[in-house]
N, C-alpha and C positions, 0 to 999 in steps of 0.2 A: 755241399752243393757243388756247382761247377759254373764256369764263366766262359767268355769268348776265348781266352787264352787256352783253356782246356780243350775247346772244340778245334782250335787251330792245331794244337798238339796232336789231337786225335787224327786229323787229316794226314799229318805227316806219318803217324804210326801206321795207318791202314793203307797208305798209298801203295799202289801196285797190287793190292788184294781185292779192291772193289772197283767198280766202274764209276766214272763221272757221267752221270746220266743226262740225256738231252733235255733242254728246255725249248719247247716249240710253240709257235703261235697257232691259233685256230681261228680262221676267219669265220667259219660257220658259228662257233660259240660266241665270238665277239659280236657278231650281228645280232644274235638272240639276246645277249646280255646288255648290249648297248655300252660295252666297255671293251678294252683290249684284254683278251683272254689268252693265257699261256698255260701249257700243260708241262709239269715237271714229271718226266717219264721214268719214275723210280721203279715201276714195274718191269723195266728192262735191266734192272740190277741183277747181279748174280744171285741165284736162287729165287728170283722173281719178286723180291721185295726189299725194302730198306734195312731189313733186320741185320744183314751181315755187317753193316757198318758198326753197329753197337757190339755185336758179338766179337768181331775181330779186335776192336778197341779194348774191350774188357780183357780178353785173353792175352793179347800182346802186352798189356800193362803189367801182367803177372810174370815174374822171373820164371824161366823154364823149370828150375828146380823146386818151384813152389806151386806147380799146377796140379799136384796130387795124382790121383789114379787116372784122372781124365776129366771130361766135362759132363755135367748133368744139368738138365733144364726142364721146365714145365712149359708146354705149349700145345695148343690145338691147331697149329698151322705154321705160319711163316717163321716164327722164332725157332721152331723145331728144325726146320731145314737150314736155317742160318747157323745155328750152333753145330749141327751135324756137319755142315760143310766146312766151317772154320776148323773143327776138330780134325777132319780128314786132311785139310791142307797143312795143318800143323803137326800131323803125325800122332794125334791123341785119340784114345777111345772116347766114345760118347754114349750117354744114356739119355733118352727123351721120355718123359712121363706125359702121356696124352690121355684126354677123356675118351671113353669108348665110342662116343658119337662123332669123333673126328672123321672127316671125309676120307675115304680110302686113298684118294690121290695124294693127300698130305702124308698119310702114313707110309705109302709106298715110296714117295720122294725122299722122306727122311731116312728110311731104311736104305734107299738107294745111295745116300751119301755115307753110308757105313755105320749108322747109329743103331744101337739096340733100342727098340721101342717097348715101353711098358705101358699097357692100357689099364686105366682105372675108371670107375663108374662116372665120376664128376670131377670138374676142374678143381673144386675146393679140396677134394681128396688128393689130387695130384700135388698140390703144394705141400700137403702133410707128408706124402710119400717121399718127396725129394729130401726131406730132413734126414731120412735114413741113409741116403747116399752121402750126404754131407758129413755125417758122423762116421762114415766108413772111409773118408778121405778123398771123396770126389769134390771138384770145384764146381760150384753152382754159378750158372749165369742167369740172372733174373731177366725176365722179358722186358721190364721197364723201370723198376725201382732201384736203379744203380747209376750213380753219377758218371761212371766210365761208359756204360751203355748209352745213356742219354747224350753224352758228349759226342760219341760216335755217330749217333742219329743226327745230331745237330749239324754235321758236315753237309747235309742236304740244304740247310739254310745258307751256309757259306756259298754254295754253288748258285743258289737262286739269286742272291744279291750280286754276285760277281757277273753272272750272265745277264741280269736285268737290273742295272743300277737304278732305273726309274720305277722299280716295283712299288706299288702302293698298298696292295692287299695280297695275303697268302691265306688260302683255305686248306685246312689240314684235318684229316680225320683222327679220332681219338679212340684208343683202346684202354690201356692203363694210364696213358698220359705222358709216357716217357718220350715218344717220338715228337709230339707237338711241343713238349717242354724243351727239347733240344733245338728244334727248328726255330721256335720263338725266341730262345735265348740268343741264337746267332743273328736272326733277322733284326730283332729290336736293338741288339748291341751295335749293329752296323748301320741301321736305318731307324732311329727311334720313332719317326713319324709313320712308318709302315704299320699297317694293322694286320693282326693275325686272328683268324676266325677258326673256331673249332667246330667239328661236326661229329655227331653220333647218330646211330639209328635206334628207333624204339625197340626196347628189349635188350639193348646193349648200351645203356645211358648212364654208366656209373659216374662219369664226370659231372654231368648236369645235375644229377641228384646230389652229388657231393658239394657242388657250388651252392645249391639251394640250402643245404643243411649246414654248411660251414665246416664240414668234416667228412672224411671218407664214409661212404655208405655201402654196405654189402648187398649185392643183388642176390635175390633168392635163386634165380635161374637166368640163363642167357637165352632169350627167345627169338632174337633177330636172326635172319639168315646171314647177316654179316658176321660170321663166326670169328673172323680174325680181329674183330673188335671186342671179343668176348672176355674181357677181364672181369672177374667178379667184383672188383673194387679198384679204385685208384689208390694211391698212397698219399701220405701227408706231404711228401716231397713233390709229387707231381701236381697235387692240388694247389700247393703254394705257387708253383710256376704258372698254373692256369689263372689263379687270382691276380698274379702280378702282370701277366703279359697279354691275356686274351681279351678281345673285344666282347665276345659272347660265345656260347655253345649252342648251335642249332641242332635240334633233334628232328630227324626226318623218318617217315615210315618206310618200311622195306619196299613198298610199292614204288615210291619215288626214287629209291636207290636203284631199283631194277629198270625203271623207265630211263634214268640217267645212264645206266650201263648200256642200254640198247642204243641210246643216242650217240654215246662216245664210240661205240663200235661202228655204227652207221656213218657218222660224220667225221670222226677223228681217226677211224680205222685201228683202234686199240681196244683190246679185250681186257677189262679190268675186273677185279673183285667188287662186290657190293660195298665193301669197306673202303674202296677207293672212289667208285663212281658216286657215292653219297656226297662227295665235295661239289659236284655239279648241281645236284639237288639242292644243297644248301645255298650255293651261289644264286640260284634262281629265287630262292626265298629272300635272299639278302639284297636283291637287285636295287632297292631304293637307296642303299648306301653307296652305290657306285655311279659313276658318270662317264662321259666319253673321254675324260682325262685320266680315268682309272686304268691301272695296269694290274690285272688280277691273275694270280698264279694258283692253279688248282694242282695240288700235289697228289699224283696218282700213285699211291704208296705200294700197291701190289697187284699182281695179275695171276695168282695161283688159284684157278678155279677149274673144277672138273667140267668137262663138256656135258656130262649127264645133268649136272646142276643147272647149267645154262639152259638146257632144253626144258627143264621143269619150271623155271621161273615164269611167273605170269605177272605182268604189270597190273 
């Protein structure tokens, strides 16, 4: 596993390669929720999401002469761009294995960072395909189930507590659970009384199913429009972190994530992915847990969405 020291070391390691993203208040959302609401604008991170933090920390922790032929990763979106970007900045080739249904904007952006993209029918097959590259000497960067990746993602939590020492609640979306595991480790280590709330969308709810079952559960398919939450299952490691640190995991329908997306665009002037806007949908469902004394941070983890998709969404 990893701890606060690992996250602090990760910050030193990736400094200068990622942005310290803004934490801003929202009067409109605060009035609607009846609490002080803040937005952690991680969608303004390089490549448009938090993923570069973990990708850089993982690769930079490996000595240069042990990085093999290059980097290989499985992703249907943000992790792909992060690994491709990290590889390009470090002078390494990269291969990204993606499901065929990955939106064109993600494929194009990943290729734009210099990666070779390999398309396979389903995400489950992508994880099998990657083993071939590992056997051929490529270095794999897992999207979430890696302590170095999670420590890198946890630097978001450090920034939140430093910028808002009075934080009481942090709302974070969940894919495979590495991001929320890292953020929660940082937040709870620095502020044990702060609460961390997880969010998933229906059809991409691997963590809530795992918590109910007491072990990771394999989803038959990802049906949510929040594709960047589309991990087929969480891991034993990320499940353990969720059991240790999270207050709960709220599962919201796509329709609420889209309504939240529109509200954030209209009132906060930020265009998020449904995987990020779902944090506001969850906060509204959790409103009875907050008061006027609460300082609630919504982590807007990514903003890589095609305009065509935005035009198709119906609340």
